[in-house]
N, C-alpha and C positions, 0 to 999 in steps of 0.2 A: 226185468233185469236189473239188476244193481248198477250203479255208475258208480267209480271209482274216480275221485278224482285228487291228483298226485299233485303235490305242493311243490311248483315252481324254487326253481333255487333265485335269489336274489342278484340282479347285477353288482358290481363292484360299487361304490362309488366313486366318481372321478375324483381327484386330486385337486386341489384349489390352486388357479395359475398363479406363480410368483407376479407379486408385484410390480410394473415397471421401473426401471432403475430410472429414469429419464420423464420428464411431461414437459409436452410443449400449451403454453398458458398467453393471453394478453392481458395487458395490463395498463395501465393510464390513462389519460384525456386524449391522448396521439394513439394508441391502440397500438403502442408496440408489443413486440412477440418474440417471446425468448423460450428456450431448452433447457429447462435448471432440472439439477439433481431431483429426483421424487424420494421425500423421506416418509410420504404416507403410509402406512404397512396393511392398508383395506384397500377396498374397490372403488375407483371413482369414476363417474358417468360425465360424461362433455358436457359441460357449461356447468360443470359444478364451482361454486366458490371457492377457493382456499386462500392462503396466506403466504404469501411468496418474501424473499428476504432477494430484492433487486437491487442492481446498481443502484439506485437509487435511495434505497431505504425499504421498511418492513412497509409492504400494503397489499391490497386487494386486489384481484387478481383471478381470471376467469380460465378455467382449464381448456383446452380445445380439442389435443387429441395427446396420444401416446404414441410411443418413437418403440417400435419391436422388433422382430428380425423376419419377420414372414410377414407381416401386418394382413394375416388371414381375417381378420374380424373388421369391420364395418367400422369402428370407432378406432382404429391405427394406422399407422401408416410407415413404410417402410423407411428409413434415412434415407435413404437414395431417392426416393420418390419426392421426399420435407427439400433438398437441398436442390432438385431438380426443379422445384416451385419456386426456390428463392431467386433463383437464377435468373430463371423466366420473368419476375417479379419486379429486376429492379438489381440483381447482383449483392453491389459489395455496397449498395445505397441503401438495401432492404434493412429497414428497423429491425434487425432479428441479433440478438443475442444468448450469452452461453453461460456467464459467471452470473449465476441466482443458483436457490435454494427453493423448493416447495416444503414449509414447516408442518402442515396443518391442514385441515379442513375448515374455512370459514365456519364459526360456530355464529350461534343470534348473539351474543353479547358484541364480536367484532362489527356485526350488522350495523347494529343500534349506535356503535361509536362512531362510525364511521355516518352516518344518517346524520347525529351530532356534529360533528366539526364541519358535514356539507350545510349547515343549517346560518352558519357566523359569513356565509358566502359573499353577500349583497354588503353587508356592514364593510369585508373587509377590501371587497371590490371599490365602494366610494372612498373610505380613508386611503386607499392605494392611488387613488384616479384624484383627489384633494394632494395629494404628496407632490403627484408630478407637475403639480399647475402653482405649484408653491413654489418647489424649483426650478421653475421653466423648463422642465425637461423633452425635445420634441420627439416623445413616445405615445402610445397608448395602451391603455392595460386592456387587455384581452379579456384575459379568464384568469380562476387562482382555483390550484388544483390543492388539498390536503393529503397527507399521506395518513396510514393509520398509526392511530397514539396521538397525534402530532406534530412528530420529531422533525416536521419540515413541511414548510409550505410554499409552493411551487407559483408562481405568477408569470404569465404569458404576455407581453407585448410586443407591438408591431407598432417598428421603425423602420425607413428607408435610409436609414445613415447608423453609423455606431455611435452609439451612448455611454456618457461616464454617468454609471448608476450608483458610483458607491457611495455617497451621501444619502441616496434613497434610500440602497439596500439598509443602512444604520437606523434611518430611523422608522424602518418597517420592523426589525429587530427588536426595536427599542418599544413599541408598540404593541408588537401581536408577542413577545417574550420568549420567541422560537427562532430556527433556523431559516435562512429565507434564502431562496435562492429565483432570481430573474433569469425568462429567458426568450431568446428572442425569435420571432417566427415572422413569414413572409405572408403575403393577401392570401393564396391558395393554404395556408397552413391556420390562417385568421378563420375562414372558412368550415372548414374539418373542425374547428373547435367550436364555434357558437351557430352552424347552421345546420338546418333540417334536412328540408324538403327541398327539389329540385322545381322545375317549371314541370318537365316528365311526371312528375306526380310520386316518384322516388326519393329516397332518401337520397342526400350527397355521394356520389361516390369516393370522395375524398373520403367523408366519415364512413362510409361503409365498410370497403374495401380494396380500394385502393391507395396503395401507401407508399410509392414515389411518385412525385407530382413533377413530372421534366417539362420542360416547355413545349409549346405547340405553335407550330407555323401558321400563316393564313394561309398557304396552300392547301392543308389539310380544310378551314374551311370553305374554299372556295370549290372544292370539287365533292364534298356532302354535302352542302347546304345551296339552296336554290335564290338563295337573297345572303347577304352580308350588311345584314342591318345589325350593331353591338347588343341591341338588345335580344335580338332572337340566339344570336350564337356566342355570350356571352353570360360567365354562371354566375353564384353568389357573391362572388370573390372578383367580381368586376372582369375578370381574362377569359380567355377564351376558353370554352366546357372541354373539361378531362375527356370527355366521350370521343371528342372529336382525337383523341391521339388514338387512342386502342379501338376506335371502329377504322382508325387509315388503313392499317392491311386487308381488313375487309374488303373496303372502298376500292382500293386499288388493285386486289386480285379481279375483283368484278370488271374494273373497266378496262382491263387487260381483254377479256375478252367481247367485247364490243369492238367491232370492228369499226374504221377511221372511219370521221366524214372524209362525203367527195369520192368515195371509192365506189368499185362496183361489185353490186352481188346477186345473184339469180335465187327468186322463191318461186313459187308453183305461180305465184301470176305471170312471172315472168325476169327482164333482166330491168336493173334501178340503180338508181345514186344513194347511196349512205347520206342524209340530208342531219339526224341526229340520232342520237341514244338514250338510255334512261339507265343508270346505275343500275339501282335496289330494285327496279319488275322485268330489267332485259329485254326491254322493247328496243326495238328499231323503226325509225320513222325513215323509208323508204319513198324514194319518188321512181316513178316511172319513166317512160318516154314518152308519153303520152301527156305529165305534167299530170297524173293522181297519184294522192301519196298513200299510203296506208302503213298503219302501225303493225309491226312482225316480232312474235318473240325469238327469240334469237337461235331458239332450237328449231322452226321451221325453215331457214337460213339454210338453203343446198350447198352455195359453193360461195367464195368470198374473192376478194382481189382477182375480179376478172377481169380481164383488157378494158381498155377504155375506146370507144368510138374514136378513127381517124375522120377529119375532116379534109374536106378538098383541098387538096396543098400538100398532105402528108400530115397536118398539124392533130396533134392530138389534146380531144377534150378533157381537161382538168376537171370541172364542175359543170353542174346543170348548166342547160342556157348557155354554155360557150358555145360562140358562134364567130365565123371568119369574120376580118377585119370590114369585108366589103358589106357585109350583113347587119353591120353592125350602123347604131344610129347614127346619123351624119355622116355627109360622104365626104371624100377628101380627107378621110383618114390618115394615108399614107403619107400626105405633102404635109409636114408639119410647121410650115407658112400657112395653110388652110383653116389648118386644126386652130391655131391661132386666132381666127377670122381675118384672114390677108385679105387681099383685092379680090380674090376669086370668090368671098362668099359675103364681101361685104358689099354692102346696097351703095349704088351710085349716086351722090348727094346732089339735089337740086339748087339750082342759082334762085338767090332770095327773092323774091317780092315784095316790092314795093309800092306803094302807094300811085293811083294813076296821076291824081290833080297833083298839083303844086299846093304848098301849105297845110295839106290833109294828113294830119294826125294818127295815127294807127294803134289802135286800143285793144283791151284785150277783148273776149269775146262778153257778150252780157251775162251776169250772173254770176259769175265767175273772179275769185278775189285773187291777189297776187301784186304784184308792183310793177307799175306800168313799163311796157316796154320801151326801150330806148326810141328816141324820136329817129328819124332817116336823116341824112349826112344835109339833105337838101331842103331841113325843115326850116320856115323863119317864122318867129312868134308872131301870133297877130297884134297889130298895130290897134291904137287907142283912135277912137272916135273924131275927128278931124284934125288928121295926119293923112297927110299925100300917099295913098297908096300907088304903088309903083309895083308892077307884075317884075318877077325875079328870072331872071335868064335860067332854066337850067342845062346843063351841058350833055349834051349827045351821051348817051349809054356805049359803052364798046359793045360790040359782037360778040358772042355769045360763040365760045370757041363750037366745033363739028366736033362732038366726042367719037362719031362711027369714021371719020376720016384718020381721027388718029388713031 
């Protein structure tokens, strides 16, 4: 049986998408973000090196994403989502600019020219630091950045105070024959420029993605860390680690789920007191009425904030081991004079015992060290040989009072 093949009509080729009008790029050593007008007529993928005209000058940048109306593809976002991300990441403090243009895709010649400029970094840093010492300025040169074409050289320096560096700028411009810009940075920005890895094994958060560096309180460190050792809670900049801030909300939400200490809860083993809790693992240490302690996951606790037991006399227990005053150690707690060691608890003093014989000197026990005890009032020193020894008369001791009759 003959087989006939029908020619299938070809589907029309879809039209080429129009290039986006704007492009989000990242540029500079400080990882600045900007939405610039796109002048490239071809399709550009994420991560492509492009040449942009930023407010600082002509420089290389990295394409992050495009901004389109629907954001349907995985390489573009809507403008509303981008603005929402900026608002959640710092708002007005976020390093975002719009006054720029994307000129073209970076060529091999552009990359080679930028590489040649970066080769002079070590020499220019040494020159700048020598000039700082010559002018005796209280500043520390941290990093140097070259724009494409060498039209501007930016020196980043760290100082705790305002510095008048006009004479330094003149000397640098005369030596490098280009436009010089000095920009002051803080301790955290210094770590963003020169640091690489943190003690956790990851890139420094300030260098990788964290744009707005806000102050961090010691309260966050107390909640998240078991120790306040400065070597364990400080980052490369010498300040508190940035991760304490953006993890603080997570710790706070988990901490609110845990029951408060010295409250009563019910588990499968019975009722008990909350002794302690772990935020990350969500474990609660429960002490039962028989003094046994067990770590219970919070999802296994059946009831929270149960009524506390009432002691004889109508008083409510406030913590485990709370007892009435008459059962606590030390009797007579209700009498404040007895609590201070008054006559009721003070031992009776015994009358001093003096030597029975006249002229006998009391000495400390044999084998003990210390100053000799004071001689009694009726003690007479021994007389030398040949002297007439006359017995001394000892006055009668007064009778001791009858303590029972008193």
